Structure formats: structure tokens, C-alpha cells
C-alpha positions in Angstrom: -1.0 -57.9 17.9 1.3 -56.7 20.7 4.5 -55.1 19.3 7.9 -55.2 21.1 8.6 -51.9 23.0 11.8 -51.4 21.0 9.8 -51.5 17.7 7.3 -48.9 19.0 10.2 -46.5 19.9 11.8 -46.9 16.5 8.5 -45.6 15.0 8.4 -42.4 17.0 10.7 -40.2 14.7 8.8 -41.3 11.7 5.4 -40.6 13.4 6.6 -37.2 14.4 7.7 -36.5 10.8 4.3 -37.7 9.5 2.5 -35.5 12.0 4.4 -32.4 10.9 3.8 -33.2 7.2 0.1 -33.6 8.0 0.0 -30.2 9.7 1.7 -28.5 6.8 -0.7 -30.2 4.4 -3.6 -29.0 6.4 -2.3 -25.5 6.5 -1.8 -25.4 2.8 -5.2 -27.0 2.1 -7.0 -24.7 4.5 -5.4 -21.7 2.8 -6.4 -23.0 -0.7 -9.9 -23.6 0.4 -10.4 -20.3 2.1 -8.8 -18.0 -0.5 -8.9 -18.8 -4.2 -6.0 -17.5 -6.2 -8.0 -14.6 -7.7 -9.0 -13.5 -4.2 -5.4 -13.2 -2.9 -3.1 -10.2 -3.1 0.7 -10.0 -2.5 1.8 -7.0 -0.4 5.4 -6.0 0.2 5.6 -5.3 3.9 9.3 -5.2 4.5 12.4 -4.8 2.4 16.2 -4.2 2.8 16.1 -5.6 6.4 19.2 -7.2 8.0 17.0 -9.1 10.5 13.3 -10.1 11.0 11.4 -11.7 13.8 8.3 -13.9 13.2 5.8 -14.8 15.9 2.2 -15.7 16.4 -0.4 -16.0 19.2 -1.2 -19.4 17.7 1.1 -22.1 16.4 3.6 -20.9 13.8 5.1 -23.3 11.2 8.0 -22.5 8.9 8.2 -24.3 5.6 10.6 -24.0 2.6 9.6 -21.8 -0.3 7.5 -24.6 -1.9 5.4 -25.0 1.2 6.0 -28.8 1.2 8.9 -29.2 3.6 8.7 -28.2 7.2 11.6 -26.3 8.6 10.4 -25.8 12.2 7.4 -25.1 14.4 6.7 -22.9 17.5 3.8 -23.2 20.0 1.7 -20.1 20.7 3.8 -17.2 21.7 7.0 -18.6 20.3 9.1 -16.8 17.7 11.7 -17.3 14.9 14.6 -14.9 14.5 15.8 -14.5 10.9 19.0 -12.8 9.7 20.6 -12.2 6.3 23.6 -14.6 5.8 25.6 -15.0 2.6 22.6 -14.2 0.4 20.3 -16.5 2.2 18.1 -16.5 5.3 19.6 -17.8 8.6 17.0 -19.1 11.0 18.9 -18.4 14.2 16.8 -20.6 16.4 17.3 -23.7 14.1 20.9 -22.9 13.0 20.1 -23.4 9.3 20.1 -21.2 6.2 17.6 -21.4 3.4 17.0 -19.3 0.3 13.3 -18.7 0.9 10.7 -19.6 3.5 7.0 -19.3 4.3 5.5 -18.6 7.8 2.1 -20.2 8.3 0.1 -19.2 11.4 -2.3 -21.8 12.8 -5.6 -21.9 14.7 -7.0 -18.8 12.8 -4.2 -16.7 14.3 -2.3 -13.9 12.7 1.5 -13.9 12.1 3.5 -11.0 13.5 6.4 -9.5 11.7 8.6 -7.5 14.1 5.6 -7.1 16.3 3.1 -6.0 13.5 0.3 -8.6 13.0 -0.8 -9.7 9.5 -3.5 -12.0 8.3 -2.7 -14.7 5.8 0.9 -15.9 5.5 4.3 -14.3 5.1 6.9 -15.2 2.5 10.5 -14.2 3.2 13.5 -14.2 0.9 16.8 -12.4 0.4 16.9 -9.8 -2.3 19.4 -7.0 -3.2 21.4 -7.4 0.0 18.5 -7.5 2.4 15.5 -9.5 3.6 12.1 -8.9 2.0 8.8 -10.0 3.4 5.6 -10.4 1.4 2.2 -10.8 3.0 0.0 -13.1 0.9 -3.5 -12.3 2.1 -7.1 -12.5 1.1 -8.2 -9.4 -0.8 -11.0 -8.5 1.7 -8.7 -9.0 4.7 -6.1 -6.8 3.0 -8.7 -4.0 2.4 -9.6 -4.1 6.1 -6.0 -3.2 6.8 -6.1 -0.4 4.2 -9.3 1.4 5.2 -8.3 1.8 8.8 -5.2 3.6 7.7 -6.5 5.6 4.7 -9.6 7.3 6.3 -10.7 8.0 9.9 -13.0 5.2 11.3 -15.6 7.8 12.3 -16.3 9.1 8.8 -19.8 8.6 7.3 -20.6 5.1 6.1 -21.2 6.1 2.5 -17.8 7.7 2.3 -16.2 4.5 3.8 -18.0 2.3 1.3 -16.8 4.5 -1.6 -13.3 4.3 -0.2 -13.5 0.5 0.0 -14.5 0.1 -3.6 -11.9 2.5 -4.8 -9.2 0.7 -2.8 -10.4 -2.7 -3.9 -10.4 -1.6 -7.6 -6.9 -0.1 -7.3 -5.6 -3.4 -5.8 -7.3 -5.6 -8.4 -5.9 -3.3 -11.2 -2.4 -3.5 -9.8 -2.6 -7.3 -9.4 -3.5 -7.6 -13.1 -0.5 -5.6 -14.1 1.9 -8.2 -12.8 0.0 -11.3 -11.6 3.1 -13.5 -11.2 5.4 -10.9 -9.6 7.0 -11.1 -6.2 4.4 -8.6 -5.0 1.5 -6.6 -6.4 1.4 -3.7 -4.0 3.6 -2.0 -1.5 2.3 -1.2 2.0 3.2 2.5 1.7 1.8 5.6 -0.1 3.6 4.3 -3.1 0.6 2.0 -3.5 -1.9 2.2 -0.6 -1.2 2.5 3.1 -1.6 -0.9 4.6 -0.9 -1.6 8.3 -2.0 -5.2 8.5 -4.4 -6.4 11.2 -3.2 -4.0 13.8 -6.0 -1.6 15.0 -8.7 -2.8 12.7 -12.0 -1.0 13.3 -15.4 -2.5 13.1 -16.7 0.5 11.2 -14.2 0.4 8.4 -14.3 -3.4 8.4 -18.1 -3.1 7.9 -17.6 -0.9 4.8 -15.4 -3.5 3.3 -17.8 -6.3 4.0 -20.8 -4.3 2.8 -19.2 -3.8 -0.6 -17.6 -7.2 -0.9 -16.3 -7.9 -4.4 -17.5 -4.6 -5.9 -15.1 -2.7 -8.1 -15.1 0.0 -10.8 -14.7 -1.0 -14.4 -14.5 0.6 -17.9 -15.1 -1.6 -20.9 -15.4 -4.6 -18.6 -11.9 -4.1 -17.1 -10.9 -2.7 -13.7 -9.7 0.9 -13.8 -6.7 2.3 -11.9 -8.9 4.0 -9.3 -6.5 6.6 -8.0 -7.5 8.7 -5.0 -6.0 11.4 -2.9 -6.7 13.5 0.2 -8.2 16.7 -1.1 -8.5 18.2 -4.5 -8.8 21.8 -3.4 -11.6 22.5 -5.9 -10.9 20.5 -9.0 -9.5 17.0 -9.6 -6.8 16.5 -12.1 -6.8 14.7 -15.5 -4.9 11.5 -14.9 -3.1 11.9 -18.3 -1.3 15.0 -17.0 0.0 13.1 -13.9 0.4 9.4 -14.8 0.4 9.3 -18.7 -1.9 8.8 -21.7 -2.8 5.2 -20.7 -5.0 6.6 -18.0 -7.3 8.7 -20.3 -10.4 7.3 -18.8 -9.9 9.3 -15.6 -10.8 12.9 -16.4 -10.7 15.7 -13.8 -13.9 17.3 -12.5 -14.8 20.6 -10.9 -15.0 19.6 -7.2 -16.7 22.1 -4.9 -17.1 19.3 -2.3 -13.4 19.7 -1.5 -13.4 23.4 -0.8 -13.9 22.9 2.9 -11.2 20.3 3.5 -8.4 21.1 6.0 -5.9 21.7 3.1 -8.2 23.5 0.6 -5.7 26.4 1.1 -2.2 26.1 2.6 0.9 28.2 2.9 4.5 27.1 3.3 7.6 29.2 3.6 11.0 27.8 2.7 14.4 29.3 2.7 16.6 29.0 -0.4 18.9 26.8 1.7 16.0 24.4 2.5 15.1 24.2 -1.2 18.7 23.6 -2.2 19.1 20.9 0.4 15.9 19.1 -0.7 16.9 19.2 -4.4 20.4 17.9 -3.6 19.0 15.0 -1.6 16.7 14.1 -4.5 19.7 14.0 -6.9 19.4 17.5 -8.3 22.5 19.5 -7.0 22.1 23.2 -7.7 23.9 26.4 -6.8 22.4 29.3 -4.8 18.8 29.7 -5.8 17.9 32.9 -7.6 14.2 32.3 -8.6 11.6 29.6 -9.1 9.1 30.0 -12.0 6.2 27.8 -13.1 6.6 27.0 -16.8 3.5 24.8 -17.7 0.3 24.3 -15.9 -2.4 21.8 -16.5 -6.0 22.4 -17.5 -7.0 22.6 -13.8 -4.0 24.8 -12.8 -1.5 22.4 -11.4 2.1 22.9 -12.2 3.4 20.4 -14.8 6.9 22.0 -15.3 8.8 24.2 -13.0 12.1 26.1 -13.5 14.6 26.6 -10.8 17.1 29.3 -11.6 20.4 29.2 -9.7 23.9 30.5 -9.8 25.2 27.4 -11.7 22.4 27.4 -14.3 18.8 26.3 -14.7 17.0 23.2 -13.5 13.7 22.2 -15.1 11.6 19.6 -13.3 8.2 18.1 -13.4 6.0 19.7 -10.8 5.5 16.4 -9.0 9.3 15.8 -8.9 9.8 19.2 -7.3 7.1 18.4 -4.7 8.7 15.0 -3.9 12.1 16.7 -3.4 10.6 19.2 -1.0 8.4 16.6 0.8 4.8 15.8 0.1 3.8 16.9 3.6 5.5 20.3 2.9 4.4 21.1 -0.6 1.0 19.3 -0.3 0.1 19.5 -4.0 1.3 20.9 -7.3 -1.4 23.5 -7.4 0.5 26.4 -5.9 1.9 29.8 -6.6 5.4 30.9 -5.7 6.1 34.3 -4.1 9.9 35.0 -3.8 11.1 37.5 -1.2 14.9 37.6 -1.1 16.0 34.2 0.2 12.5 33.3 1.3 10.0 31.6 -1.0 6.4 31.4 0.0 4.2 28.7 -1.6 0.5 29.3 -1.6 -1.4 26.2 -2.6 -4.6 24.3 -2.8 -5.4 20.7 -2.0 -3.4 17.8 -0.9 -2.1 14.9 -3.0 -1.7 14.2 -6.7 -5.3 15.3 -7.3 -6.3 12.3 -9.5 -9.6 10.4 -9.0 -11.6 10.5 -5.7 -10.9 13.2 -3.1 -11.3 11.5 0.2 -12.4 14.8 1.9 -14.7 15.5 -0.9 -16.3 12.0 -0.5 -16.8 12.8 3.2 -18.5 16.0 2.3 -20.8 14.3 -0.2 -21.7 11.6 2.4 -22.4 14.4 4.9 -24.8 15.8 2.3 -26.6 12.5 2.1 -25.1 11.3 -1.2 -24.9 7.5 -1.5 -21.6 5.7 -2.3 -22.7 5.1 -5.9 -23.2 8.8 -6.3 -19.8 9.6 -4.9 -18.0 7.1 -7.2 -19.9 8.3 -10.2 -18.9 11.9 -9.5 -15.2 11.2 -9.2 -15.0 8.4 -11.8 -17.6 9.5 -14.3 -16.7 7.0 -17.0 -16.7 3.9 -14.8 -19.5 1.6 -13.6 -19.7 -0.6 -10.5 -19.7 -4.3 -10.9 -18.9 -7.5 -9.1 -15.4 -9.1 -9.2 -14.1 -11.7 -9.9 -16.6 -12.6 -12.6 
């Protein structure tokens, strides 16, 4: 039956609304079908920002925090500019403020946050006086963004596969600690370095795909598979660094790490540099007189260090002292201190906290024709490899 033209025009706004609702429903359904809850990880990729910009090479749809109500949409190449406003999120391009929103890319595209592309979706909200963004992404896609930043793409395949399993295990373990939290992992060295989809490499992607779903377990549960750059000759007991709850990660003698770039390092700091580093870390001191190691671990790393200064004595954990000086300056807690007036020379071994797998050691083992299973068994002797989720 032929309808009057006026009647057809009156339907247009409703039809547009229905189309947008259908699009959002399809996005949510596609996400649910492609990534089960147990396969998804939440990664904090931005925090404390006054502004953020979202864009995509495909269509980009913003919804409210429930994912049910559409806020706006951009065609390929378009963007949304966000700003903090009165504890909420101002969408500048739409002139409206919301407490929380979700950015959904379409057509298999990625969503860019301030120019950095991410797979999956982005959830944005205001928290503690700034904007935070969380990338909700499939576990295997997340790992592709980790491996390319954690190890060189040209490393041997078996080392890359060992790295993929260690990184996956660490992520699964962290997710289990706080499954309903705002995020499970940070995108920095505080968790694992994660750069999103930028610069993914086929070689490291292949290592993730070749080990898909494999993790390390003890007693049927994922372990916290810590890893570091280079042990310098011995990995550390996890209990001495992270506490008694990690007693299933014992240190091992590690000759495979003796040839890494930081198996031996030397750093010279003036007393003023040390005083400045301690002050910035919240430990104001007077003029430094001497620095003495008080307690060392079984493998020789400093657990307690004493800083003697003109206003008294400061006792710190070795790792706190390292953090205050900078982890790229004092590369590990396995060092000796040689004072010479106002100059302190640190002679050390290895790089990183020393717990779990040494990345350079894994490379050396792979170069010597060890398989990834051998590498993981060496660095995590109490763990076994299994599939996950079960």
C-alpha cells in the first residue's frame, strides 16, 4: 500500500535510531562471539589525562558505559575529542558530558588512542581527577602487543615461544587476582610492556599463535611467571623479592646469562646524584657519608642497604634503593659499592629483579638448540605446561 510522503518522512528519525541501535547490537554481539569472557584481558593504557582523542580507520561508535545506548558515530578517519569536565567526560564534538563511555571500532579496524592503535575496544572514565582508558582485548591479541615490545623480533623462535608462554601465564595469573577490577594489567613495566597494535611483527605474532592457550601451572593453577632481562649468573628466589606467597619460584644457577650485555656493569654516581634520587623518592637525607650493604640473599643480591648521612642513617630494601636511583642506572640489586670521596662506584651483575626467566638466558638456550619446553623447565622448575582455559 502506498503511504503518504509526509508519513514516510516522519519515520526517518525513528529508522535512523533503529539503525544505530542495530549497529551497536551487532558490535556487542560480534565482540561476545569473538572473545569469550575468559579470553579477554583489561589493560590500563592511559591514566591521569586531561584530554584524549579517539579515532579509527574504520567506523567508530561511542556508547554509554553499558554498551546499550549510542552516543555518536564517526565514519572512517573521523575522531572524537574527549576532555575532563566536572568529574565526567566531555565529548567535545557532541557537546555532552557522560560519566563513562565505550569506543567500538567497526569493520575489523583498530581504535586509536592519541594516535596509538589498539585491538578490541576502549573504555574511558574519569578517576582521581583525570581520564583513564582501559583496553579490553582478546588475550592472544594482547600478547602480540606484548612480545614485540618485550623481546627483539629477530630472536630465535624457541626463545620467542618461551616468552609468549611466560607472558600469557603472567597475564592469566594477574587476571585471576582481581577478575572484576577496572583493569588487570598496566601497559608499562609495572606489569608487562604493551604497545597495542603498533608495529606488530609477524615473527613474534607467530610465537603467540604457535603456543596459543599454553600457560605454566603448579597444582593446576597458573603461576605468577615473572621474567626479567638478564640474571647475570643466577636467578633469584621469588620469596626474597616478592614475598612468601611466591615460594614455588626458586632461583637457579644460570650460566646461560653470563654472556648477556649486562652480565657485568659499572655505574658511577656522585653523592649529590644519590641524595637527589633519594629525595625524589621520598627519602630526604643529609650529605652522604657512606653506603653499606646489610643483608644479601642466597644468590648475592642486596636485600637491605644502609645509607649513612650527616643527618642520620637510612635503611632501605635493595629494590627501593634501585628504584630511587633509576632501574636503568642501577640495573639490578646484585652489586658492590666502592666509595671514593664523593664518588660511589657500583659494580653489578644482571639487569632486572632477577626472578623467573632471564630473557637473554632464554635466547642463549635457544641458540644452543634447546626447545621452548626446556627453557621454561629450566627457569620454572616446579611448573608444568598446560592448556588454558580448561
